[in-house]
Residue, then its C-alpha position, 0 to 999 in steps of 0.5 A: m805490872t802483874d804478869f797474868v796466867y790463864k790456866p791453873d798449874c795442872h798435875l795429872i793424878e790418874q787417867s784411864e780411857e773413861h776418866v781423868l783426875l787432875k789437881l789444879k792449883i789456882p794462882e793469885n795472878l790468874y787473869y780471870f780474878q781481875g774485877h770479879f769481884p773487887q772485894v773478894a777474888i772468885l773464879p767465874g763459873v764460865v771459866q770453870l766450864d772453859w777449863v772442863m772443855h779444855y781438859l776434856n779435849k786434852y786428856l780424853a780427846v773429846d771434840t768439845s765443839k760438838a757440845v750441845s748442852i751442860d746439864a745438872l750444872k751446880f756451883q756450890i762453893i766459890v773458888k778463890p786464889n791459892y785453892e788446890i782443887e781436884l777436877c774429875l772428868k768421867q765418861v758417862k755415856a758415849n756422848k755424855f761426860s760428868f765433871s766435878y770440882s772439889s777440894t778440902q773445902g767441899q764440892h765446888a761445882s759439878g755438871k754434865v757435858v752433852l755432845t751431839d749424837e751426829 
């Protein structure tokens, strides 16, 4: 039986009050590769969004429970096991944060997290 992990290996590259750049190593035994898809393991988009929320909270202290929308969401290149990708999170406005996943393969995904003004 394989021991699964739920998060990638994460290394902080740079951080300020308004942005963070992380290097993520996507392990083969990532739980979310199970059955998605049987012939080719790919990282589901919903997991990528979950990681955005997790790292916004962890590194930029964003209360992601106040997220009201994900704008300009694009998935360009699939993420496979053993990829090393960079996740860049930036504060665009007081209530808006951009994110992008990229690697030597190109841009994987991008979008903006919008929080409630309340």
